[in-house]
C-alpha positions as CSV (number, residue, x, y, z in Angstrom):
1,X,42.8,99.5,118.9
2,X,41.2,96.7,116.9
3,X,40.2,93.1,117.6
4,X,39.7,90.9,114.5
5,X,38.3,87.4,114.6
6,X,38.9,85.6,111.3
7,X,37.2,82.3,110.5
8,X,37.5,80.9,114.0
9,X,36.2,77.4,114.8
10,X,36.5,75.3,117.9
11,X,36.2,71.5,117.9
12,X,35.6,69.7,121.2
13,X,35.9,65.9,121.9
14,X,33.1,63.8,120.4
15,X,33.3,65.8,117.2
16,X,31.2,68.7,118.7
17,X,31.8,72.1,117.2
18,X,31.6,75.0,119.8
19,X,32.3,77.6,117.0
20,X,32.1,77.3,113.2
21,X,33.7,79.8,110.8
22,X,33.2,82.8,113.1
23,X,34.4,86.2,111.8
24,X,34.1,89.7,113.2
25,X,36.0,93.0,113.5
26,X,35.6,95.1,116.5
27,X,36.7,98.7,117.5
28,X,35.8,100.7,120.7
29,X,32.2,100.3,121.9
30,X,29.9,97.8,123.5
31,X,29.2,94.5,121.6
32,X,26.5,92.2,123.0
33,X,26.8,88.6,122.0
34,X,23.2,87.2,122.3
35,X,22.2,83.7,121.8
36,X,20.5,80.7,123.6
37,X,22.4,78.7,126.2
38,X,24.9,76.5,124.4
39,X,25.2,78.7,121.3
40,X,29.0,79.2,121.6
41,X,29.2,82.5,123.5
42,X,31.4,81.3,126.3
43,X,33.7,79.4,123.9
44,X,34.3,82.6,122.0
45,X,34.8,84.5,125.3
46,X,37.5,82.0,126.4
47,X,39.3,82.1,123.0
48,X,39.4,85.9,123.2
49,X,40.6,85.9,126.8
50,X,43.5,83.6,125.6
51,X,42.3,80.8,127.9
52,X,41.3,78.4,125.0
53,X,43.0,78.1,121.5
54,X,40.9,77.9,118.4
55,X,41.0,74.8,116.2
56,X,40.9,76.8,113.1
57,X,41.2,80.5,112.2
58,X,42.9,83.4,113.8
59,X,42.3,86.2,116.4
60,X,44.5,89.3,116.2
61,X,44.8,92.3,118.6
62,X,46.2,95.3,116.8
63,X,47.4,92.9,114.1
64,X,49.2,90.6,116.4
65,X,48.1,86.9,116.5
66,X,46.9,86.3,120.2
67,X,47.7,82.6,120.0
68,X,51.3,83.1,118.9
69,X,51.9,86.2,121.0
70,X,49.3,86.4,123.8
71,X,51.2,88.6,126.2
72,X,50.4,91.9,124.4
73,X,46.6,91.3,124.7
74,X,46.8,89.9,128.3
75,X,48.4,93.1,129.5
76,X,45.4,95.1,128.4
77,X,42.7,92.5,129.1
78,X,40.0,92.6,131.7
79,X,37.9,89.4,132.1
80,X,34.9,88.6,134.1
81,X,34.0,84.9,133.6
82,X,30.6,83.4,134.0
83,X,31.7,81.4,137.1
84,X,33.6,84.1,138.8
85,X,34.2,83.2,142.5
86,X,35.4,85.1,145.6
87,X,37.2,84.2,148.8
88,X,34.3,84.7,151.4
89,X,36.6,85.5,154.3
90,X,38.3,88.3,152.6
91,X,36.9,91.8,152.3
92,X,36.8,93.7,149.0
93,X,40.1,95.5,149.6
94,X,41.9,92.4,150.5
95,X,40.6,90.5,147.7
96,X,41.4,93.2,145.1
97,X,44.9,93.6,146.6
98,X,45.6,90.0,146.1
99,X,44.4,90.0,142.5
100,X,46.3,93.2,141.8
101,X,49.5,91.5,143.0
102,X,48.7,88.6,140.6
103,X,48.3,91.1,137.7
104,X,51.7,92.6,138.6
105,X,50.5,96.0,139.8
106,X,52.6,97.8,142.4
107,X,51.3,98.2,145.8
108,X,51.0,102.0,145.7
109,X,49.3,101.9,142.2
110,X,47.0,99.1,143.3
111,X,45.8,100.9,146.5
112,X,44.9,104.0,144.5
113,X,43.3,102.0,141.7
114,X,41.3,99.9,144.3
115,X,40.0,103.0,146.0
116,X,38.9,104.5,142.6
117,X,37.2,101.3,141.5
118,X,35.3,100.6,144.7
119,X,33.7,104.1,144.2
120,X,33.0,103.3,140.6
121,X,31.1,100.1,141.4
122,X,29.4,101.8,144.5
123,X,31.1,99.4,147.1
124,X,33.0,102.1,149.0
125,X,30.8,101.8,152.2
126,X,31.1,98.1,152.4
127,X,34.8,97.7,151.4
128,X,35.7,96.1,154.8
129,X,32.8,93.7,154.9
130,X,33.7,90.0,154.2
131,X,32.7,89.0,150.7
132,X,30.8,86.1,152.0
133,X,28.2,88.5,153.2
134,X,27.7,90.2,149.8
135,X,24.7,89.8,147.6
136,X,24.9,88.4,144.1
137,X,24.9,91.7,142.6
138,X,27.6,93.0,144.9
139,X,29.9,90.1,144.2
140,X,29.4,90.8,140.4
141,X,30.4,94.4,141.1
142,X,33.6,93.1,142.8
143,X,34.0,91.0,139.7
144,X,33.9,93.9,137.4
145,X,36.3,95.8,139.7
146,X,38.9,93.1,139.5
147,X,38.5,93.0,135.7
148,X,39.2,96.8,135.6
149,X,42.2,96.8,137.8
150,X,44.7,97.2,134.9
151,X,42.4,99.8,133.1
152,X,41.9,97.3,130.2
153,X,41.5,98.3,126.6
154,X,39.6,95.0,126.1
155,X,36.9,94.2,128.6
156,X,35.1,90.8,128.4
157,X,32.1,90.0,130.7
158,X,30.4,86.6,130.3
159,X,26.7,86.4,131.5
160,X,27.2,89.1,134.1
161,X,23.6,89.6,135.1
162,X,22.6,85.9,135.4
163,X,20.9,85.5,138.8
164,X,20.7,89.2,139.7
165,X,17.5,90.8,140.8
166,X,15.9,93.5,138.5
167,X,17.4,96.4,140.4
168,X,20.9,95.0,140.4
169,X,20.6,94.1,136.7
170,X,19.8,97.7,135.8
171,X,22.6,99.0,138.0
172,X,25.1,96.6,136.3
173,X,23.9,97.6,132.7
174,X,24.4,101.2,133.6
175,X,27.9,100.5,134.9
176,X,28.8,98.7,131.6
177,X,27.6,101.5,129.5
178,X,29.6,104.0,131.6
179,X,32.7,101.9,131.2
180,X,32.7,101.6,127.4
181,X,34.3,105.0,126.3
182,X,37.6,104.3,124.7
183,X,37.7,100.6,125.2
184,X,36.2,97.5,123.6
185,X,33.5,95.9,125.9
186,X,32.2,92.4,124.9
187,X,29.1,91.3,126.8
188,X,27.9,87.8,126.5
189,X,24.3,87.2,127.5
190,X,21.1,85.2,126.7
191,X,19.0,88.1,128.1
192,X,18.1,90.3,125.2
193,X,17.0,93.2,127.4
194,X,20.6,93.5,128.7
195,X,22.0,93.8,125.2
196,X,19.2,96.4,124.3
197,X,20.2,98.6,127.3
198,X,23.9,98.6,126.8
199,X,25.1,97.7,123.3
200,X,26.2,99.8,120.4
201,X,26.5,96.6,118.3
202,X,24.7,93.3,118.6
203,X,25.9,89.9,117.4
204,X,23.3,87.1,117.2
205,X,24.9,83.7,117.6
206,X,23.4,80.1,117.4
207,X,24.8,76.7,117.3
208,X,28.3,78.2,117.0
209,X,27.7,80.3,114.0
210,X,27.4,84.1,113.7
211,X,23.9,84.9,112.3
212,X,23.9,88.7,112.3
213,X,26.2,91.4,113.4
214,X,24.9,95.0,113.3
215,X,23.8,98.1,115.2
216,X,20.5,97.6,117.1
217,X,18.7,99.8,114.7
218,X,19.7,97.6,111.7
219,X,18.5,94.4,113.5
220,X,15.1,96.2,114.1
221,X,14.9,97.1,110.4
222,X,15.0,93.4,109.6
223,X,11.6,92.8,111.3
224,X,10.0,96.1,110.4
225,X,6.4,95.6,109.5
226,X,6.6,91.9,110.5
227,X,5.4,92.2,114.2
228,X,1.7,92.0,115.0
229,X,-0.3,92.3,118.2
230,X,-3.4,90.0,118.3
231,X,-5.9,89.2,121.0
232,X,-7.1,85.6,120.9
233,X,-9.3,83.4,123.2
234,X,-7.3,81.6,125.9
235,X,-8.4,78.2,124.4
236,X,-6.7,79.0,121.1
237,X,-3.2,79.8,122.5
238,X,-1.8,76.3,122.3
239,X,-2.8,76.1,118.5
240,X,-1.4,79.6,117.9
241,X,1.9,78.6,119.4
242,X,2.1,75.7,117.0
243,X,1.5,77.9,113.9
244,X,3.1,81.3,114.7
245,X,6.3,82.6,116.0
246,X,5.1,84.3,119.3
247,X,7.6,86.6,121.1
248,X,5.3,87.4,124.2
249,X,1.9,86.8,125.7
250,X,-0.2,88.9,128.1
251,X,-3.4,87.6,129.8
252,X,-6.3,90.0,129.5
253,X,-10.0,89.9,130.5
254,X,-11.0,89.4,126.9
255,X,-8.4,86.7,126.2
256,X,-4.7,86.6,125.5
257,X,-2.7,89.3,123.8
258,X,0.1,87.8,121.8
259,X,2.9,89.3,119.8
260,X,3.5,87.5,116.5
261,X,6.4,87.8,114.1
262,X,5.2,87.0,110.7
263,X,5.3,88.4,107.1
264,X,1.4,88.8,107.0
265,X,-1.1,89.5,109.7
266,X,-2.0,86.2,111.5
267,X,-5.7,87.3,111.7
268,X,-8.2,89.9,110.7
269,X,-8.1,91.7,114.1
270,X,-4.3,91.6,114.3
271,X,-2.6,95.1,114.2
272,X,1.0,96.0,113.2
273,X,3.1,97.1,116.1
274,X,6.7,98.6,116.5
275,X,9.3,95.7,116.7
276,X,11.6,95.2,119.6
277,X,15.0,93.6,119.8
278,X,13.3,90.5,121.3
279,X,11.2,90.2,118.3
280,X,14.3,90.6,116.0
281,X,16.3,88.0,118.1
282,X,13.6,85.5,117.9
283,X,13.2,86.0,114.2
284,X,16.9,85.4,113.4
285,X,17.2,82.4,115.7
286,X,14.0,80.9,114.3
287,X,15.1,81.5,110.7
288,X,18.5,79.8,111.4
289,X,16.6,76.8,112.8
290,X,14.7,76.5,109.6
291,X,11.2,77.1,111.2
292,X,10.6,80.6,109.8
293,X,8.0,79.6,107.1
294,X,6.1,77.3,109.2
295,X,5.9,79.7,112.2
296,X,4.7,82.4,109.8
297,X,1.7,80.1,109.0
298,X,2.8,79.6,105.4
């Protein structure tokens, strides 16, 4: 199976481009699309889910254009949109039976599949509880169950951990990792730690453009020897933020410990440290925004 995005752009009213000349080829594994809010991630998700048509370019699934012939992809597509909602008065089984019917699954197949999926998403014990009483994380797990009803070859999940508590976020990350196997999973998120925990490939997107698409290790190589740990007085933090690209701050008894992404050490007492994907993400976004040299103090 192969998904190819070739020169895709999306123009909205008001001459606003949601995507610009976006190209990428995907095979089985987990791709994390990371970028700030408004970067174009959801626009791309809707195009891949055949909900929105691109203004320019082409998307093919196994060499078939999904705009001209969407049914082939739709038959093997699982989609969890960012604004996924449930019917609060239905329980998990009733809700999934309803969605299975909409997807064209036979009743016997649907019942067997629902039983399997409720165990996969760890909701078997609450299957008869009305969905209105579910936590945010439990509703998201129902969402991933409905996306998996047809055992999709392409699974798209848009901002799935937004609003989840830390424990539920970890559980959801592990679930996505377990589901990858022989399918393409696309995870859209602005939370870099979600991408770090689940992805085999990461695509950094900003202002509708693809900045970088590579394995996590390749992204880290881009900032190798460019990340510094430096302790400064609290009074100097505001000035440091104006001159350096700072990925994190930690208050200490002797001042503030900051992580700086820069080509050269920001101060005599700064020490080089191992980069993280958060550092790499910030580096690519800032470089695209034209602030790299200034933030590096040059």
